[in-house]
C-alpha positions as MATLAB code, in Angstrom:
seq = 'MLHRVWLRLGVYMGLADLCLAHSLFTCEPVRVQWCQGMPYNMTFFPNMLEHYDQDIAANKMQQFMPLATLRCSPDVYLFLCQAFVPQCTEQTHVLRPCRGQCERILADCDSDMRTFDISWPPELQCHRLEPCDSVNGSPGPPVKDMTTPKASPSASRDLGFWCPLQLKTRPGQGSSFLGAQDCAPPCDNMYFKLQEIEFAKTFIGISSAVCLCATLFTFLTFLIDVKRFRYPERPIIFYAVCYSIVSLIYFVGFLLGNEAACSKPTQPGAVATVVQGSQSKGCTLLFMMLYFFSTAGMVWWVILTITWFLAAGPKWSCEAIEKKAVWFHAAAWGLPGSLTVMLLALNKVEGDSISGVCFVGLYDLAALRWFVLAPQALGVLAGLSLLLAGIVSLNHVRQVIQHDERNQEKLKKFMIRIGMFSGLYLLPLLTLLACYLYEQAQRSTWENTWVNEHCQQYSIPCSYRGGVHQHTNLSLFLVKYLMTLVVGISAVFWVSSKKTCSEWAYFFNRTRKKDPISESRRVLQESCEFFLKHNSHVQHKKKHHKPGSHKLKVISKSMGTNTGAPSAITSPILIGTGNHHATTHSTEPELRGSSEASAREQTDQGNGSGRASSRGSRERSAALQAERRSKAGSSSRVSSRTESLRRVPEGR';
ca = [
       4.178   55.583   34.692;
       5.355   54.159   31.645;
       4.188   50.555   32.395;
       0.734   52.091   33.037;
       0.533   53.525   29.439;
       1.703   50.357   27.943;
      -1.087   48.596   30.038;
      -3.800   51.007   28.942;
      -2.839   50.836   25.475;
      -2.636   46.731   25.599;
      -6.046   47.039   26.990;
      -7.185   49.235   24.240;
      -5.832   46.926   21.701;
      -7.361   43.890   23.255;
     -10.881   45.793   23.311;
     -10.645   46.785   19.774;
      -9.934   43.449   18.623;
     -13.085   42.492   20.484;
     -14.887   45.072   18.599;
     -13.776   44.022   15.338;
     -14.915   40.748   16.205;
     -18.418   42.017   17.055;
     -18.659   45.088   14.862;
     -22.224   44.400   13.719;
     -23.621   44.181   17.307;
     -24.977   47.008   19.336;
     -26.144   48.037   22.840;
     -29.179   46.269   24.351;
     -31.498   46.641   27.084;
     -30.563   45.203   30.520;
     -32.629   42.159   31.227;
     -30.854   40.783   34.388;
     -33.287   41.413   37.383;
     -30.665   42.054   39.606;
     -29.158   44.977   37.604;
     -32.402   46.739   36.546;
     -32.086   49.233   39.333;
     -28.924   50.507   38.274;
     -28.250   54.082   36.845;
     -27.926   52.483   33.476;
     -30.450   50.429   31.487;
     -28.260   49.546   28.169;
     -25.487   46.843   28.252;
     -23.196   45.330   25.758;
     -21.931   41.716   25.440;
     -19.503   39.865   25.744;
     -18.446   40.989   29.278;
     -15.269   40.949   31.080;
     -15.722   37.205   31.938;
     -16.481   36.146   28.164;
     -19.648   35.616   28.542;
     -21.907   36.348   25.495;
     -25.497   36.286   26.705;
     -27.298   38.215   29.611;
     -28.715   34.549   30.776;
     -25.240   33.115   30.895;
     -24.077   36.234   32.908;
     -26.965   36.052   35.379;
     -26.500   32.537   35.914;
     -22.786   33.241   36.528;
     -23.539   36.151   38.847;
     -25.795   34.363   40.991;
     -23.018   32.818   43.199;
     -21.995   36.508   44.058;
     -25.185   37.658   45.235;
     -24.580   36.883   48.879;
     -22.187   39.677   48.859;
     -24.653   42.134   47.347;
     -27.296   41.068   49.988;
     -25.094   41.702   53.061;
     -23.939   44.869   51.627;
     -20.348   44.277   52.810;
     -19.298   47.174   50.528;
     -21.027   50.347   49.362;
     -19.913   49.841   45.664;
     -20.261   45.862   45.606;
     -23.525   45.747   43.763;
     -22.367   48.372   40.974;
     -19.118   46.669   40.756;
     -20.808   43.293   40.232;
     -23.321   44.581   37.506;
     -20.638   46.574   35.931;
     -18.622   43.482   35.403;
     -21.093   40.901   34.625;
     -23.619   43.323   32.907;
     -21.423   46.363   31.462;
     -22.850   49.806   30.879;
     -23.152   50.814   27.540;
     -23.704   54.349   26.631;
     -24.540   56.246   23.254;
     -24.583   52.983   21.531;
     -20.827   53.479   21.119;
     -19.272   53.388   24.713;
     -18.743   50.607   27.278;
     -18.054   51.287   30.942;
     -16.348   48.896   32.995;
     -15.255   48.645   36.686;
     -11.792   50.240   37.756;
      -9.108   48.922   39.851;
      -9.770   51.269   43.066;
     -13.318   49.770   43.056;
     -11.892   46.338   43.087;
      -9.295   46.809   45.907;
     -11.883   48.251   48.372;
     -14.496   45.627   47.787;
     -11.977   42.859   48.299;
     -10.868   44.474   51.426;
     -14.354   45.124   52.603;
     -15.619   41.441   51.644;
     -12.864   39.406   52.356;
     -14.381   37.957   55.609;
     -17.718   37.286   54.092;
     -16.162   35.649   50.860;
     -14.610   33.145   53.333;
     -17.828   32.818   54.978;
     -19.475   31.739   51.820;
     -16.625   30.155   50.292;
     -16.753   32.373   47.212;
     -13.432   32.257   44.651;
     -13.010   35.683   43.295;
     -12.675   35.311   39.154;
      -9.322   35.387   37.693;
     -10.682   38.044   34.946;
     -11.787   40.309   37.784;
      -8.333   40.406   39.617;
      -7.607   43.933   40.821;
      -4.193   44.268   38.881;
      -5.923   43.518   35.491;
      -8.492   46.418   35.650;
      -7.936   49.841   34.358;
      -7.013   52.461   37.180;
      -9.620   54.799   38.221;
      -9.149   58.510   37.401;
     -10.985   60.290   40.219;
     -11.625   59.902   43.995;
     -15.027   58.688   43.685;
     -13.771   55.674   41.621;
     -15.167   56.455   38.264;
     -13.501   54.382   35.717;
     -10.990   55.826   33.126;
     -11.938   57.136   29.706;
     -14.581   54.855   27.975;
     -13.362   52.762   25.261;
     -14.658   54.420   21.592;
     -15.836   52.839   18.841;
     -16.739   49.326   20.368;
     -19.783   48.992   17.995;
     -21.058   50.440   14.747;
     -23.275   53.376   14.548;
     -26.174   51.063   13.652;
     -28.709   50.863   16.081;
     -31.042   47.744   16.477;
     -34.196   48.051   18.075;
     -34.341   44.216   19.107;
     -32.608   42.980   21.990;
     -32.436   39.437   20.443;
     -29.398   38.974   18.376;
     -27.261   36.118   16.672;
     -23.869   36.434   18.187;
     -22.731   33.429   15.950;
     -20.926   30.529   17.371;
     -18.225   31.277   20.056;
     -15.923   28.338   20.714;
     -16.148   27.011   24.453;
     -12.789   26.837   26.418;
     -13.438   23.203   26.673;
     -13.141   22.667   22.859;
     -10.194   24.744   22.325;
      -7.307   23.279   20.460;
      -3.642   24.138   19.857;
      -3.264   26.707   17.336;
      -1.706   25.884   14.151;
      -3.243   22.279   13.976;
      -5.812   23.479   11.212;
      -9.099   22.448   13.435;
     -12.162   24.434   12.818;
     -15.707   23.838   14.228;
     -19.034   25.740   12.933;
     -16.791   28.434   11.412;
     -14.577   29.134   14.664;
     -10.823   28.440   14.220;
      -8.671   26.215   16.562;
     -11.778   24.715   17.953;
     -12.771   20.993   17.298;
     -16.205   19.109   17.837;
     -16.525   17.044   21.041;
     -15.737   13.373   20.784;
     -18.948   12.623   22.533;
     -21.229   12.731   19.637;
     -23.119   15.980   19.042;
     -26.313   13.951   17.584;
     -26.716   10.844   19.660;
     -26.739    9.486   23.059;
     -24.261    6.916   24.465;
     -26.643    3.951   23.988;
     -27.197    4.974   20.474;
     -23.407    5.239   19.553;
     -22.965    2.018   21.135;
     -25.593    0.217   19.050;
     -24.213    1.909   15.869;
     -20.627    0.686   16.523;
     -21.817   -2.702   16.710;
     -24.239   -2.626   13.606;
     -21.065   -1.209   11.873;
     -18.832   -3.845   12.916;
     -21.172   -6.738   11.831;
     -21.874   -5.346    8.586;
     -18.162   -4.849    7.770;
     -17.249   -8.498    8.835;
     -20.156   -9.634    6.338;
     -18.959   -7.525    3.663;
     -15.327   -8.540    4.102;
     -16.349  -12.216    4.006;
     -18.121  -11.572    0.623;
     -15.463   -9.749   -1.045;
     -12.779  -11.955    0.044;
     -14.715  -14.946   -1.250;
     -15.022  -13.113   -4.759;
     -10.934  -12.492   -4.747;
     -10.282  -16.009   -3.565;
     -12.525  -17.530   -6.294;
     -10.287  -15.353   -8.876;
      -7.228  -16.931   -7.295;
      -8.379  -20.655   -7.601;
      -8.851  -20.131  -11.413;
      -7.058  -17.038  -12.662;
      -7.523  -17.721  -16.354;
     -11.403  -17.849  -15.860;
     -11.939  -13.755  -15.135;
     -10.608  -12.145  -18.264;
     -11.399   -8.769  -19.721;
     -14.198   -7.413  -19.773;
     -15.274   -8.893  -16.441;
     -11.627   -8.784  -14.913;
     -12.363   -5.149  -13.279;
     -14.893   -7.169  -11.031;
     -11.973   -8.772   -9.305;
     -10.234   -5.134   -8.273;
     -13.609   -3.646   -7.271;
     -13.908   -6.641   -4.857;
     -10.511   -6.025   -3.590;
     -10.984   -2.329   -3.188;
     -14.538   -2.898   -1.247;
     -12.597   -5.744    0.958;
     -10.167   -3.038    2.224;
     -12.794   -0.671    3.019;
     -14.588   -3.272    4.897;
     -11.281   -3.987    6.517;
     -10.644   -0.430    7.611;
     -14.191   -0.263    9.153;
     -13.722   -3.460   10.943;
     -10.528   -1.871   12.259;
     -12.253    1.093   13.303;
     -15.055   -0.833   15.093;
     -11.953   -2.770   16.998;
     -10.195    0.534   17.795;
     -13.272    2.579   19.097;
     -12.324    6.058   19.592;
      -8.791    5.666   19.885;
      -7.675    6.994   16.232;
     -10.644    9.203   15.599;
     -10.492   11.243   18.873;
      -7.789   13.214   20.729;
      -7.245   13.198   24.393;
      -7.733   16.963   25.761;
      -4.548   18.814   26.276;
      -5.558   21.305   28.889;
      -7.412   21.168   32.280;
     -10.961   21.022   32.235;
     -11.105   20.283   28.311;
     -12.884   17.289   26.711;
     -11.817   14.914   24.290;
     -12.460   16.322   20.663;
     -12.384   14.751   17.260;
      -9.388   14.748   15.221;
      -9.099   17.189   12.431;
      -6.177   17.471   10.401;
      -3.203   15.478    9.405;
      -1.456   15.487   12.808;
      -2.452   12.244   13.959;
      -0.640    9.315   12.189;
      -3.335    6.596   12.869;
      -6.270    8.813   11.992;
      -4.400    9.998    8.628;
      -3.447    6.502    7.757;
      -7.101    5.309    7.972;
      -8.421    8.107    5.953;
      -5.807    7.482    3.135;
      -6.693    3.890    2.759;
     -10.542    4.413    3.347;
     -10.832    7.250    0.904;
      -8.366    5.897   -1.773;
     -10.033    2.286   -1.985;
     -13.520    3.691   -1.849;
     -13.025    5.930   -4.708;
     -10.901    3.267   -6.436;
     -13.620    0.956   -6.393;
     -16.154    3.394   -7.780;
     -13.516    3.956  -10.869;
     -13.179    0.434  -11.197;
     -16.963   -0.110  -11.834;
     -16.808    2.710  -14.207;
     -13.920    1.062  -16.044;
     -16.428   -2.405  -15.952;
     -18.881   -0.526  -17.834;
     -16.153    0.832  -20.260;
     -15.060   -2.774  -20.604;
     -18.707   -3.981  -21.310;
     -19.643   -1.224  -23.722;
     -16.324   -2.078  -25.971;
     -17.141   -5.671  -26.057;
     -20.697   -4.968  -26.935;
     -20.718   -2.009  -28.969;
     -17.526   -1.924  -31.034;
     -16.952   -5.595  -30.764;
     -13.748   -5.554  -29.097;
     -12.050   -8.786  -28.444;
     -10.717   -9.833  -25.010;
      -6.998   -9.518  -26.198;
      -7.944   -6.011  -27.445;
      -9.225   -5.022  -24.299;
      -6.763   -6.580  -22.514;
      -4.069   -4.407  -24.216;
      -5.506   -1.394  -22.659;
      -5.438   -2.688  -19.344;
      -2.209   -0.191  -18.323;
      -4.416    2.671  -18.971;
      -7.218    1.205  -16.961;
      -4.917    0.804  -14.128;
      -3.458    4.309  -14.313;
      -6.994    5.675  -14.305;
      -8.077    3.470  -11.351;
      -5.177    4.064   -9.164;
      -4.143    7.754  -10.367;
      -7.462    9.582   -9.938;
      -8.111    8.256   -6.228;
      -4.329    8.893   -5.490;
      -4.393   12.403   -6.442;
      -7.616   13.356   -4.663;
      -6.089   11.776   -1.569;
      -3.098   13.673   -1.790;
      -4.979   16.908   -2.697;
      -6.910   16.345    0.703;
      -3.816   15.770    2.708;
      -2.587   18.978    1.516;
      -5.663   20.983    2.320;
      -5.469   19.287    5.720;
      -9.523   18.180    5.507;
      -8.946   14.755    7.551;
     -11.785   14.482   10.295;
     -12.290   11.677   12.777;
     -15.755    9.947   12.837;
     -16.721    9.243   16.509;
     -19.437    6.956   15.385;
     -17.436    4.516   13.121;
     -13.944    4.863   14.766;
     -12.428    5.684   11.420;
     -11.305    9.030    9.694;
     -12.873   10.496    6.606;
     -13.448   13.556    4.680;
     -16.799   15.951    5.022;
     -17.944   14.595    8.496;
     -18.100   18.431    9.705;
     -16.827   20.330    6.571;
     -19.738   20.803    4.021;
     -17.494   22.234    1.425;
     -15.300   19.160    1.537;
     -18.250   16.780    1.417;
     -19.639   18.461   -1.556;
     -16.525   18.491   -3.679;
     -14.607   15.386   -2.628;
     -17.422   12.916   -2.144;
     -20.474   14.142   -3.629;
     -19.170   15.050   -6.864;
     -17.185   12.092   -7.622;
     -19.742    9.683   -7.009;
     -22.401   11.596   -8.897;
     -19.850   11.738  -11.850;
     -19.284    8.129  -11.360;
     -22.725    7.225  -11.341;
     -23.611    9.314  -14.539;
     -20.804    7.959  -16.636;
     -21.232    4.451  -15.521;
     -24.895    4.323  -16.144;
     -24.525    5.899  -19.323;
     -22.233    3.222  -20.831;
     -23.986    0.598  -19.243;
     -27.181    1.620  -21.349;
     -25.499    1.848  -24.351;
     -23.895   -1.674  -23.948;
     -27.412   -3.143  -23.143;
     -28.747   -1.266  -26.232;
     -25.966   -2.749  -28.082;
     -26.564   -6.317  -26.940;
     -30.012   -6.379  -27.407;
     -29.129   -5.180  -30.995;
     -26.993   -8.166  -31.453;
     -29.630  -10.375  -29.890;
     -31.920   -9.438  -32.806;
     -29.485  -10.217  -35.374;
     -28.991  -13.871  -34.118;
     -32.567  -14.408  -33.333;
     -32.484  -17.692  -35.529;
     -29.518  -19.032  -33.498;
     -31.751  -20.146  -30.423;
     -28.717  -21.540  -28.492;
     -26.482  -18.179  -28.838;
     -29.540  -16.350  -28.166;
     -30.385  -17.699  -25.007;
     -26.717  -17.513  -23.774;
     -26.968  -13.688  -24.523;
     -30.267  -13.313  -22.754;
     -28.708  -14.720  -19.622;
     -25.720  -12.545  -19.849;
     -27.817   -9.459  -20.346;
     -29.843  -10.382  -17.301;
     -26.715  -11.063  -15.271;
     -25.169   -7.676  -16.183;
     -28.581   -6.054  -15.472;
     -28.878   -7.559  -11.982;
     -25.350   -6.741  -10.911;
     -25.471   -3.031  -11.872;
     -28.854   -3.075   -9.999;
     -27.107   -4.352   -7.004;
     -24.371   -1.800   -7.356;
     -26.463    1.165   -8.079;
     -29.084    0.983   -5.789;
     -27.036    1.241   -2.626;
     -24.810    3.794   -4.237;
     -27.796    6.048   -5.220;
     -29.318    5.433   -1.764;
     -25.759    6.675   -0.421;
     -25.776    9.682   -2.456;
     -29.579   10.533   -1.288;
     -28.297   10.355    2.486;
     -25.319   12.584    1.761;
     -27.671   15.200   -0.056;
     -30.019   14.953    2.769;
     -27.457   15.499    5.441;
     -25.958   18.553    3.667;
     -29.358   20.018    3.607;
     -30.063   19.380    7.391;
     -26.690   19.846    8.643;
     -27.011   23.389    9.688;
     -30.294   22.912   11.268;
     -28.703   19.911   13.326;
     -25.577   22.115   14.634;
     -27.975   25.120   15.480;
     -30.251   22.576   17.689;
     -26.961   21.334   19.369;
     -25.731   24.944   20.115;
     -29.190   25.812   21.822;
     -29.019   22.597   24.077;
     -25.391   23.219   24.852;
     -24.815   26.735   25.232;
     -25.700   26.937   28.850;
     -23.364   23.998   29.587;
     -20.385   25.388   27.788;
     -21.198   29.162   28.697;
     -21.522   30.381   25.130;
     -24.310   32.489   23.411;
     -27.421   30.809   22.607;
     -28.598   31.066   19.085;
     -31.690   33.087   18.129;
     -31.954   31.734   14.900;
     -35.561   31.080   13.707;
     -37.026   27.762   12.832;
     -37.751   24.871   14.368;
     -35.127   22.659   16.285;
     -34.669   19.183   14.658;
     -32.721   16.282   15.991;
     -31.006   13.772   14.047;
     -32.481   10.336   13.334;
     -29.883    7.202   13.989;
     -31.391    5.293   11.112;
     -30.268    7.827    8.591;
     -26.591    7.303    9.801;
     -27.056    3.570    9.926;
     -28.537    3.565    6.170;
     -25.328    5.442    5.306;
     -22.795    3.177    6.737;
     -24.891    0.053    5.471;
     -24.929    1.510    1.778;
     -20.991    2.301    1.878;
     -20.565   -1.382    2.695;
     -23.280   -3.314    0.772;
     -21.865   -1.718   -2.462;
     -19.027   -4.315   -2.383;
     -21.172   -7.321   -1.797;
     -22.712   -7.052   -5.378;
     -19.483   -8.746   -6.627;
     -20.472  -11.961   -5.185;
     -23.385  -12.167   -7.338;
     -21.131  -12.148  -10.523;
     -19.206  -15.191   -9.246;
     -22.034  -17.255   -7.895;
     -22.478  -20.067  -10.291;
     -22.434  -23.822  -10.525;
     -18.488  -23.360  -11.894;
     -17.693  -21.466   -8.825;
     -19.061  -24.577   -6.787;
     -17.348  -27.094   -8.624;
     -13.864  -25.178   -8.460;
     -14.215  -24.724   -4.737;
     -15.265  -28.466   -4.556;
     -12.226  -29.730   -6.445;
      -9.940  -27.326   -4.717;
     -10.871  -28.866   -1.197;
     -10.896  -32.640   -2.658;
      -7.263  -31.855   -3.960;
      -6.145  -30.488   -0.706;
      -7.384  -33.474    1.191;
      -5.683  -36.032   -0.817;
      -3.286  -38.372    0.959;
       0.633  -37.725    0.761;
       2.819  -40.023   -1.241;
       4.713  -41.793    1.613;
       1.407  -43.204    3.120;
       0.011  -44.084   -0.107;
       3.461  -46.143   -1.129;
       3.243  -47.815    2.131;
      -0.154  -48.901    1.323;
       0.816  -50.117   -2.176;
       3.697  -52.018   -1.083;
       1.424  -53.695    1.849;
      -1.253  -54.639   -0.837;
       1.619  -56.073   -3.226;
       3.068  -58.472   -0.338;
      -0.229  -59.617    0.695;
      -1.147  -60.622   -3.145;
       2.332  -62.353   -3.537;
       1.923  -64.264   -0.326;
      -1.794  -65.446   -1.202;
      -0.321  -66.409   -4.889;
       2.453  -68.471   -3.323;
       0.104  -70.261   -1.163;
      -2.078  -71.029   -4.279;
       1.085  -72.496   -5.994;
       1.566  -74.725   -2.907;
      -1.967  -75.779   -2.898;
      -1.583  -76.874   -6.902;
       1.787  -78.790   -6.131;
      -0.030  -81.256   -4.199;
      -1.912  -82.270   -7.110;
       0.440  -81.983   -9.938;
       1.411  -84.830  -11.950;
       4.994  -85.649  -12.724;
       4.532  -86.051  -16.341;
       2.774  -82.753  -16.957;
       5.206  -80.021  -18.035;
       2.460  -77.280  -18.368;
       2.627  -74.308  -15.889;
       0.535  -71.236  -15.877;
       2.162  -67.797  -15.147;
      -0.195  -65.593  -13.769;
       0.278  -61.675  -13.717;
      -2.006  -58.936  -12.493;
      -1.352  -55.181  -12.559;
      -1.439  -53.203   -9.345;
      -2.508  -50.091  -11.115;
      -4.425  -47.296   -9.026;
      -7.363  -45.467   -9.538;
      -7.003  -41.748  -10.999;
     -10.290  -41.439  -12.743;
      -9.440  -43.320  -15.883;
      -9.955  -47.105  -16.162;
      -8.699  -48.452  -12.675;
      -6.637  -51.381  -13.655;
      -5.012  -53.013  -16.779;
      -4.581  -57.022  -16.889;
      -1.700  -57.627  -19.106;
      -2.542  -60.822  -21.383;
      -0.142  -63.595  -20.804;
       0.184  -66.640  -23.031;
       0.685  -70.252  -21.451;
       4.031  -71.735  -22.157;
       4.235  -75.653  -22.133;
       7.267  -78.152  -22.233;
      10.449  -76.881  -23.654;
       8.814  -74.289  -25.652;
       9.376  -70.515  -24.856;
       6.515  -68.626  -22.990;
       5.569  -65.391  -24.900;
       4.051  -62.620  -22.722;
       3.305  -59.017  -22.348;
       4.746  -58.771  -18.811;
       8.063  -57.250  -17.895;
      11.224  -58.680  -18.205;
      11.943  -58.966  -14.427;
       8.395  -60.618  -14.156;
       9.347  -63.314  -16.511;
      12.773  -63.984  -15.100;
      11.250  -64.630  -11.533;
       8.460  -66.834  -12.960;
      10.886  -69.057  -14.824;
      13.212  -69.240  -11.684;
      10.332  -70.165   -9.427;
       9.462  -72.732  -12.047;
      12.515  -74.437  -12.026;
      12.729  -74.545   -8.197;
       9.329  -76.295   -8.291;
      10.434  -78.796  -10.628;
      13.659  -79.655   -8.475;
      11.475  -79.571   -5.462;
       9.269  -82.509   -7.017;
      12.180  -84.737   -7.998;
      13.448  -84.793   -4.481;
      12.142  -87.228   -2.143;
      10.088  -86.767    1.399;
      13.487  -86.997    3.143;
      14.396  -83.561    1.959;
      11.004  -81.863    3.235;
      12.720  -79.387    5.486;
      15.223  -78.244    2.680;
      12.287  -77.751    0.364;
      10.650  -75.632    2.957;
      13.761  -73.435    3.534;
      14.076  -73.129   -0.247;
      10.352  -72.068   -0.426;
      10.957  -69.512    2.004;
      13.898  -67.955    0.271;
      11.693  -67.885   -3.186;
       9.174  -66.039   -1.225;
      11.546  -63.384    0.021;
      12.955  -62.966   -3.349;
       9.204  -62.335   -4.524;
       8.557  -60.015   -1.768;
      11.938  -57.968   -2.898;
      11.056  -58.019   -6.371;
       7.081  -57.115   -5.580;
       8.529  -54.019   -3.638;
      10.615  -52.848   -6.354;
       7.814  -53.323   -8.870;
       5.345  -51.411   -6.343;
       7.736  -48.420   -6.127;
       7.655  -47.861   -9.836;
       4.176  -48.237   -9.776;
       3.928  -45.345   -7.149;
       6.050  -43.123   -9.201;
       3.693  -43.659  -12.322;
       0.643  -43.167   -9.806;
       2.201  -39.930   -8.687;
       2.605  -38.841  -12.390;
      -1.032  -39.545  -13.202;
      -2.267  -37.508  -10.386;
      -0.322  -34.545  -11.530;
      -1.763  -34.912  -14.977;
      -5.272  -34.885  -13.444;
      -5.777  -31.216  -13.028;
      -4.365  -30.460  -16.384;
      -7.064  -32.834  -17.640;
      -9.764  -31.208  -16.182;
];
């Protein structure tokens, strides 16, 4: 007896909670054709099977109609109607079937249910129903105050969004979808077909790759010549770095597909849902990097306009602006960091089933308004104001130096460059803001259209909200993603110049230089070939040499290599005669070697033809000694060549 009291109390409490959730709803006329001949003509929804609309109840009731047609039990028709289309009386009470009726119907219709393969719903199990109070099977006391006393003459009413069982998530994850807690959007996009999603993913992947290459080119140009980009234009480099990471995140999302943005179903019959909250580590990491660096890139652009204004208006020097670099970095990294931490604390991470990344404001309009639209709008207003003030100041300076045509022309080109760079940044950013504003204005209409198109599929109440149903255009989302990435490409315009081309050309030429070992081998080989040729020339002159002549020419040639300066330096050599000393500008080893060679040549001339073989051996030994000396001299020249090559970049 006691367990029955507790069971009835539990049913009352459950129904009372259900009433509180639908306190604005009233009884409505029965519209299901199979139940229009019942003793009652008013009903209330949701019913016991959690159907929230008469159309859905009629669709689910159809499979049990063979039992009603065969009249397998006298109460089967009334039982089915009271279960699927419950009786509502006096606008405040709802009557439902009882346990005794259920047991009689199951006993009478058991064979017919096996014949037609009809499975009895778990919600209509007899032990879950209230006991009958009288012999005729009437239900127990009706549940009171199921609705408010307000009467509604219209049967069409908006029940709001009820989360389907397929989209339910575990409690405590912080997920919310269309106002329903512990509910998440389906991973299969709500607005587009599968073919459109695949095209959008490919488009985003190609766009992110192009933007990544462009921003990396800007950053690598900075690394080639760090001193070239000083303040006030140094923020362009940090701006390019931020958007290179943004492009990289989108490219990673393209490679991952929906692995990070969606979560697998946790219950039988459920579908994959979009990740919401910070429980997924991969999605949270992608969100942190994407939101942080996209916001930091916008802040660096504002800082760039500040430095331009300081240089043009108050006439700050590069050194004075650079002293404030610590404050610039604190603002550029601190503000995005604080916003990112705030969003993580609020659990506002949301997966994007189109791009494969995670961001904020994809389903939560309030988060989109305060954490995406507001920062970007403030950044555009602040940057545009400072940019216009700086251009006005530069124009004033241009008027002051109007007699200096050279500087005036340089200033004019600089102003045009700033204007074009700012236009290339502001135009995509303003287009992106327009896309966000249009999406925020139309989001409720798109969601209402989705609910009406999928309410039968998910067995949820269809919306009776007025208005024309409208589908989303894929081009809007493609433009939004494209403008998000194109914003970073504007940095390439700033570094695109002849100087950049010359720096890259010099960089590639420097990397293609030959290594010192192969270069030294080449120099030694050329030296040996020169001395052997010189030795053969001396042998040729000895045949025509007169014994009484004491003149001998000493020839010296520099083996210098070309490094951009004059290619070779020829040392002037004076001609020595007889017993006098020869005065030269050559090195001491060369003079000593030349005198020794001359002495050997004079000795060989005094000998007769009978000692020809001895003279040949001495000539070969002299040639070997000359070759050794040439190797030593060539090694010193290679070291001097290496030093000259090291000094070339400094000279340039």
